[in-house]
C-alpha positions as CSV (number, residue, x, y, z in Angstrom):
1,X,-38.7,-2.0,-4.7
2,X,-38.5,-3.3,-0.9
3,X,-36.7,-6.2,-2.2
4,X,-34.0,-4.3,-4.1
5,X,-33.7,-2.3,-0.7
6,X,-33.1,-4.9,1.1
7,X,-30.6,-6.7,-1.1
8,X,-28.3,-3.7,-1.0
9,X,-28.8,-2.8,2.6
10,X,-27.3,-6.1,3.4
11,X,-24.6,-5.8,0.3
12,X,-23.4,-2.6,2.0
13,X,-23.1,-4.0,5.4
14,X,-21.5,-6.9,3.9
15,X,-19.0,-4.7,2.6
16,X,-18.5,-2.5,6.0
17,X,-17.5,-5.9,7.7
18,X,-15.2,-7.0,4.9
19,X,-13.7,-3.3,5.5
20,X,-13.4,-4.4,9.1
21,X,-11.8,-7.4,8.0
22,X,-9.2,-5.7,6.0
23,X,-8.2,-3.5,8.5
24,X,-7.9,-6.0,10.7
25,X,-5.6,-7.8,8.2
26,X,-3.1,-4.3,8.2
27,X,-2.3,-4.5,12.0
28,X,-2.1,-8.5,11.7
29,X,0.4,-8.3,8.8
30,X,4.1,-10.0,10.1
31,X,5.6,-6.8,9.1
32,X,4.1,-3.4,9.7
33,X,4.9,0.1,8.5
34,X,3.5,3.1,7.9
35,X,1.6,2.4,4.9
36,X,-0.3,-0.6,7.0
37,X,-0.7,2.3,9.9
38,X,-2.5,4.0,7.2
39,X,-4.5,1.4,5.7
40,X,-5.8,0.1,9.1
41,X,-7.3,3.7,9.6
42,X,-8.5,4.0,6.1
43,X,-10.3,0.7,6.1
44,X,-11.9,1.5,9.9
45,X,-12.9,4.6,8.0
46,X,-14.5,2.6,5.5
47,X,-16.3,0.2,7.5
48,X,-18.2,2.9,9.4
49,X,-18.8,4.9,6.4
50,X,-20.6,2.1,4.9
51,X,-22.3,1.2,8.1
52,X,-23.7,4.6,7.9
53,X,-24.3,4.5,4.5
54,X,-26.5,0.9,5.2
55,X,-28.3,2.4,7.7
56,X,-29.7,5.8,6.8
57,X,-31.4,4.9,4.0
58,X,-33.5,2.8,6.2
59,X,-34.2,5.8,8.6
60,X,-32.2,3.6,11.9
61,X,-30.1,6.8,12.7
62,X,-33.7,8.8,13.7
63,X,-34.6,6.6,16.2
64,X,-30.8,5.8,17.2
65,X,-28.7,9.2,16.7
66,X,-25.7,7.6,17.6
67,X,-25.9,5.1,14.9
68,X,-23.8,7.4,12.7
69,X,-21.5,8.6,15.5
70,X,-18.6,9.6,13.6
71,X,-19.8,9.2,9.9
72,X,-19.4,12.9,9.3
73,X,-15.8,12.8,10.6
74,X,-14.8,9.5,8.7
75,X,-16.1,11.2,5.5
76,X,-13.7,14.0,6.3
77,X,-10.8,11.4,7.4
78,X,-11.3,8.9,4.1
79,X,-10.0,11.2,1.8
80,X,-6.5,12.2,3.2
81,X,-5.9,8.5,4.1
82,X,-6.4,6.5,1.2
83,X,-4.1,9.9,-0.9
84,X,-1.0,8.9,2.1
85,X,-1.8,5.2,2.4
86,X,-2.0,4.5,-1.6
87,X,1.2,6.4,-2.0
88,X,3.1,5.0,1.0
89,X,1.8,1.4,-0.5
90,X,3.6,2.7,-4.2
91,X,6.8,4.3,-2.9
92,X,6.2,8.1,-2.8
93,X,5.4,8.5,0.8
94,X,8.3,6.2,3.1
95,X,7.4,7.0,6.5
96,X,4.4,9.3,8.3
97,X,5.2,12.8,8.6
98,X,3.9,15.8,11.4
99,X,2.8,18.1,8.6
100,X,0.7,15.1,7.1
101,X,-1.8,15.8,10.2
102,X,-2.4,19.1,9.1
103,X,-4.7,17.7,6.2
104,X,-6.5,15.8,9.0
105,X,-8.1,18.9,11.0
106,X,-11.1,19.4,9.1
107,X,-11.5,15.2,10.5
108,X,-10.6,16.6,13.6
109,X,-13.3,19.8,13.9
110,X,-16.0,17.7,12.6
111,X,-15.0,15.0,15.3
112,X,-15.5,18.0,17.9
113,X,-19.0,19.0,16.0
114,X,-20.2,15.3,16.4
115,X,-19.3,14.9,20.4
116,X,-21.4,18.0,20.6
117,X,-24.3,16.9,18.8
118,X,-24.4,13.8,20.8
119,X,-24.7,15.3,23.9
120,X,-27.7,17.2,23.3
121,X,-31.5,16.6,23.7
122,X,-32.5,13.5,22.1
123,X,-35.5,14.7,20.9
124,X,-33.5,17.5,18.8
125,X,-31.5,15.5,17.3
126,X,-34.1,13.2,15.7
127,X,-35.6,16.5,14.3
128,X,-32.3,17.3,12.6
129,X,-31.7,14.2,11.1
130,X,-35.5,13.5,10.3
131,X,-34.8,17.3,8.7
132,X,-31.6,16.2,6.8
133,X,-33.2,13.0,5.6
134,X,-36.5,14.5,4.3
135,X,-35.5,18.1,3.0
136,X,-31.7,18.1,2.7
137,X,-31.9,21.3,0.7
138,X,-32.9,23.3,3.7
139,X,-31.1,21.4,6.3
140,X,-28.8,22.9,8.7
141,X,-26.6,19.7,7.7
142,X,-26.3,20.3,4.1
143,X,-23.0,22.5,4.3
144,X,-20.9,20.3,6.2
145,X,-22.3,17.5,4.2
146,X,-21.5,19.4,0.9
147,X,-17.7,20.1,2.5
148,X,-17.2,16.6,3.0
149,X,-17.9,15.7,-0.6
150,X,-16.3,18.1,-2.0
151,X,-13.3,17.3,0.8
152,X,-13.5,13.6,0.2
153,X,-13.1,14.2,-3.9
154,X,-10.7,16.1,-4.1
155,X,-8.2,14.0,-2.4
156,X,-9.7,11.0,-4.9
157,X,-9.1,13.4,-7.9
158,X,-5.6,14.1,-6.8
159,X,-4.5,10.7,-6.3
160,X,-5.9,9.5,-10.0
161,X,-4.2,12.3,-11.2
162,X,-0.7,11.1,-10.0
163,X,-1.5,7.9,-10.5
164,X,-2.4,8.8,-14.9
165,X,0.8,8.8,-16.1
166,X,1.3,5.4,-15.0
167,X,-1.7,4.2,-17.1
168,X,0.6,3.5,-20.1
169,X,3.6,2.4,-18.3
170,X,5.1,-1.1,-19.5
171,X,6.0,-2.3,-16.0
172,X,3.0,-1.8,-13.9
173,X,0.8,-0.7,-16.5
174,X,-1.6,-3.3,-14.9
175,X,-1.4,-2.5,-10.9
176,X,-1.5,1.4,-11.9
177,X,-4.7,0.6,-14.1
178,X,-6.7,-1.3,-11.3
179,X,-5.7,1.4,-8.5
180,X,-6.6,3.8,-11.4
181,X,-9.9,2.0,-12.1
182,X,-11.0,1.6,-8.2
183,X,-10.5,5.4,-7.8
184,X,-12.7,6.3,-10.9
185,X,-15.7,3.8,-8.8
186,X,-14.9,5.9,-5.7
187,X,-15.8,9.0,-7.5
188,X,-18.5,7.3,-8.8
189,X,-20.0,6.1,-5.1
190,X,-19.3,9.2,-4.0
191,X,-22.0,11.0,-6.4
192,X,-24.2,8.5,-6.7
193,X,-24.8,8.4,-2.9
194,X,-24.5,12.4,-2.9
195,X,-27.3,12.5,-5.6
196,X,-29.6,9.8,-3.4
197,X,-29.2,12.4,0.0
198,X,-30.6,15.2,-2.6
199,X,-33.0,13.4,-4.0
200,X,-33.9,11.4,-1.0
201,X,-33.9,7.9,-3.2
202,X,-33.0,5.4,-0.8
203,X,-32.0,2.7,-3.8
204,X,-29.6,5.5,-5.0
205,X,-27.8,5.7,-1.5
206,X,-27.9,2.2,-1.1
207,X,-26.5,1.7,-4.6
208,X,-23.7,4.2,-4.0
209,X,-22.9,2.2,-0.7
210,X,-23.0,-1.2,-3.1
211,X,-19.9,0.0,-5.5
212,X,-17.7,0.9,-2.1
213,X,-18.6,-2.6,-1.1
214,X,-17.4,-4.0,-4.7
215,X,-14.1,-1.9,-3.9
216,X,-13.6,-3.7,-0.9
217,X,-14.0,-6.5,-2.1
218,X,-11.5,-6.5,-5.1
219,X,-8.8,-5.2,-2.3
220,X,-9.9,-8.4,-0.6
221,X,-9.0,-10.8,-4.0
222,X,-6.0,-8.8,-4.6
223,X,-4.2,-9.0,-1.3
224,X,-5.2,-12.6,-1.1
225,X,-4.2,-13.6,-4.5
226,X,-1.9,-11.1,-5.2
227,X,0.1,-9.8,-2.3
228,X,2.9,-8.9,-4.4
229,X,0.4,-6.8,-6.3
230,X,2.0,-3.1,-4.7
231,X,5.9,-4.8,-5.0
232,X,6.6,-3.9,-8.8
233,X,4.9,-0.9,-7.8
234,X,7.2,0.5,-5.5
235,X,10.2,-1.1,-7.5
236,X,9.3,1.2,-10.5
237,X,9.0,4.2,-8.3
238,X,12.4,3.9,-6.8
239,X,14.1,3.4,-10.4
240,X,12.2,6.5,-11.5
241,X,13.3,8.3,-8.4
242,X,16.8,6.8,-8.8
243,X,17.2,7.7,-12.3
244,X,15.7,11.5,-11.9
245,X,18.4,11.8,-9.0
246,X,21.3,10.5,-11.2
247,X,20.7,13.5,-13.6
248,X,22.0,15.8,-11.0
249,X,24.8,14.4,-10.1
250,X,25.8,10.6,-8.2
251,X,24.1,10.7,-5.1
252,X,26.2,7.4,-3.6
253,X,23.5,6.9,-0.8
254,X,21.2,6.1,-4.1
255,X,23.8,4.2,-5.8
256,X,23.8,1.9,-2.6
257,X,20.0,1.6,-2.3
258,X,19.9,0.7,-5.9
259,X,22.7,-2.0,-5.7
260,X,21.1,-3.4,-2.7
261,X,17.8,-3.9,-4.4
262,X,19.2,-5.7,-7.8
263,X,21.2,-7.7,-5.6
264,X,18.6,-8.6,-2.9
265,X,15.9,-8.2,-4.0
266,X,15.6,-8.7,-8.1
267,X,18.9,-11.3,-7.1
268,X,21.1,-10.3,-10.6
269,X,23.7,-11.9,-8.9
270,X,22.5,-15.4,-10.0
271,X,23.1,-14.3,-13.9
272,X,26.3,-16.1,-14.3
273,X,27.2,-13.6,-17.5
274,X,26.7,-10.3,-15.2
275,X,29.2,-8.2,-15.8
276,X,30.1,-4.5,-14.7
277,X,29.1,-2.9,-17.9
278,X,25.6,-5.2,-17.3
279,X,25.2,-3.8,-14.0
280,X,26.2,-0.5,-14.7
281,X,23.5,-0.1,-17.3
282,X,20.4,-1.5,-14.6
283,X,21.9,1.0,-12.4
284,X,21.6,4.1,-15.1
285,X,25.1,5.0,-14.1
286,X,27.9,4.6,-16.6
287,X,30.5,1.9,-16.0
288,X,33.4,4.2,-14.8
289,X,31.2,5.5,-12.3
290,X,30.1,2.2,-10.9
291,X,33.3,1.0,-10.5
292,X,34.5,3.5,-8.9
293,X,31.8,3.6,-6.3
294,X,32.7,-0.1,-5.6
295,X,36.5,0.9,-4.8
296,X,35.9,4.4,-3.4
297,X,32.7,3.8,-0.7
298,X,31.9,-0.6,-0.6
299,X,36.0,-0.6,-0.8
300,X,36.1,-3.8,-3.2
301,X,35.9,-4.8,-7.0
302,X,33.0,-5.8,-9.3
303,X,33.8,-9.4,-9.0
304,X,34.2,-9.1,-4.9
305,X,30.9,-7.5,-4.7
306,X,29.2,-9.4,-6.7
307,X,30.4,-12.9,-5.7
308,X,30.1,-11.7,-2.1
309,X,26.2,-11.5,-2.7
310,X,27.0,-14.8,-4.4
311,X,28.2,-16.6,-1.1
312,X,26.0,-15.3,1.1
313,X,22.9,-16.8,-0.9
314,X,25.0,-20.2,-1.0
315,X,25.4,-20.0,2.9
316,X,21.5,-20.2,3.4
317,X,21.0,-22.9,1.0
318,X,23.8,-25.0,2.4
319,X,21.3,-24.8,5.7
320,X,17.9,-24.4,4.8
321,X,18.1,-26.6,1.5
322,X,20.3,-29.7,3.1
323,X,19.0,-32.3,0.3
324,X,20.7,-29.8,-2.3
325,X,24.0,-30.5,-3.7
326,X,26.8,-28.5,-3.7
327,X,26.9,-28.4,-7.0
328,X,23.5,-27.3,-7.6
329,X,23.9,-24.4,-5.3
330,X,27.2,-23.0,-7.2
331,X,25.6,-22.8,-10.2
332,X,22.1,-21.7,-8.6
333,X,23.3,-18.6,-6.9
334,X,25.5,-17.7,-10.2
335,X,29.0,-19.1,-10.4
336,X,29.8,-20.7,-13.4
337,X,32.4,-22.9,-11.8
338,X,33.0,-25.1,-9.5
339,X,36.0,-24.2,-8.7
340,X,35.8,-20.2,-8.1
341,X,33.1,-21.4,-6.0
342,X,35.3,-23.1,-3.4
343,X,37.8,-20.7,-3.6
344,X,35.6,-17.9,-2.9
345,X,33.3,-19.3,-0.6
346,X,36.5,-20.3,1.7
347,X,38.2,-16.9,1.7
348,X,34.6,-15.3,2.5
349,X,34.1,-17.9,5.6
350,X,37.0,-19.9,6.5
351,X,35.4,-23.4,5.8
352,X,34.5,-25.5,2.4
353,X,30.8,-25.7,1.8
354,X,31.0,-29.1,2.7
355,X,32.1,-28.2,6.3
356,X,30.1,-25.3,6.2
357,X,26.9,-27.1,5.9
358,X,28.3,-28.9,8.9
359,X,29.2,-26.3,11.1
360,X,26.7,-25.3,13.9
361,X,27.8,-22.0,14.5
362,X,26.8,-21.4,11.0
363,X,23.0,-22.5,11.0
364,X,22.9,-19.9,14.1
365,X,24.0,-17.3,11.9
366,X,21.6,-18.2,9.1
367,X,18.7,-18.2,11.9
368,X,19.3,-15.0,12.9
369,X,19.7,-13.3,9.9
């Protein structure tokens, strides 16, 4: 029994360390956005909670009440942070809005309560913590603990209901199922730890912490070995959003974004057989609508639009891949004949591909891109 408690304590504390590591990875990422900020705070909260779960069953807070400072606050923070960070990663949330801070009011109030509690006499703090750990049903802390459980569970269940429709989605079923399974285990973690508190069972408390630690390990593995995990999800979400909007009339801004996504992210211009009809199908609009959009909004026809992307791709390859032949570059970027490639390249850049490769200003241009 003691050996099991010792192992689960170590494993839970190891999960706390992993959460801290994941938080650091968010702020050291090359490109930081709202999703990284939310994930950073989310992982910090997870680290604090796992530290508390590792210490509480071993009665450390009884002698050192400061050791669980911020534990209750983070319990109130974790739900909304988890909810908004996943939505940011999957493309449902693009930026942090002021209204989101309303979801953090319970955590702010709990933080004030914690500060007031920590300022009390040491003996009083020890008595309160001892009372909660030995007889939680009679403790003054119990209503706050139940409120924290319900608050966190609400956001986890809400997030799961948002993700469940994607379980059978052919494009993102793998990613959706991983997120849903993690959410299921997160709910299980809350239930097991809470049961351990009310039954004053250290093994159950630590088992809940171990479930959370396992989730952190799975997140780390996903982030390291599947870095594009959320890319497919964001792509599918943008596509669904685009298709829904297109039903209510042609939204030129959405059409422009979808075109850029297809060209820059999916690089459909590399397809030599790409035509107006095929591209319009990918954009869920008619050929006439696409042609009208290109002419009215971008002031180019279909051929010039696609070949423009091909030339820009060729420019990068000419500078960044000096050993690659010009013929290979021509076909790599989607041109089906060298004569067309040469003619369009010179029209766009004023130089032949050979001259462009030798031009110093071209190298500087590509470096700045």
